[in-house]
N, C-alpha and C positions, 0 to 999 in steps of 0.2 A: 271746499273740503272734501264733497264726494267724491272728485278726481283723485285726490290725495289717499283716501282710503280704498277707492278701487285699485291702485296703483300698489298700496302695500297689500292688496288682496284680503283687506277687512271685511271682511259681511257686513253690510247693512240691516238695520235694524228700522223700522215704519213703524209708525204708530198703525195700531189694527182700525178696519174700517176706511181706512182713506190713505193716501199720497202725502208725500211732505209738505203739499201746501194747506193742507188743514191741520197743521201744526201750530198749536196753541186754540185754536177756535173752539173744539168743546171746551175747554178747561176754562175757555174767555166766558162762552155762553153760562156755563153752569155756576162759575163766580158771581156772573150778574145776575142771574137768576136767586141765588142765595141771598145774596142783600148787595142790591143795585148801589150801595153806599160804599160798600168793602173797596179798597183802592189796589187790592193783590190783581187786579186783571189786568192792571197796568204795567204788570210786570210780565205777565202772557203775553202782551200784545209787544212789548219794546223786544223780545226776546224773539217775535216771528219775525218784526221789521230787521232785527240782525240780522237774525239766518237769513232773509232773502236779500239782503246785500253785502254779506260773503260769500253768498251765489257768481255775485258776479265780479268780485274781482279777482284780479289776473296778476302774474307776478310783477308783468310793467308798472302796476297801478303802485306800487311798494317803494317806498324811497327809504331810506335808513329814518328819516323823520317819523314816517308813518310806522314803521316796523318798530320805533321806538316805543312810539306812543299805544303800539296795539299788544305790544308784549306788558307794558307796560300794566295797562288793562286787563289783559290777562290774568297777570301775575294775581291781581287783586280782586277777580274773579274767583279766579282758582281759591285764596284763600277762605273764601265768603262759602264758596261750596264747600272746602272739608269742615269747616265750623259746622254748615248743617248735616252735613253726612256725621260727625261725633255727635249732634243734637240728638239725631234717628236715631244711632245705635245707643245712646243710654236710655232712650224710650222704650229700647228694644223693637222698633219699626224696623222689617228686613226691603231694601231697597227694590223700587219696583226694574221692570224693564230698562236697558238703557237704550236711549233712541239715538241715531247717529242722527245729526244735521246733514 
């Protein structure tokens, strides 16, 4: 993804205080400290795992079936993110700086 962004000339924003390898660690640690029984940290751990996996994918790895599966999952994820953004807007919360993974 970083290579695609670089080719398109998009600026990459990294989390403050660390590189992309730190993605999610601070969030997971904070959630576990607040409530060790809250399962929201699982989302951040999975997000970090997916991010690392995507970095290793090459165009040769993607066949038609994989592309269909990835686009279907991406569509579903995009729908959930749109729903979250609408709820955030209803609460009057401004979005934080966007991270490019």
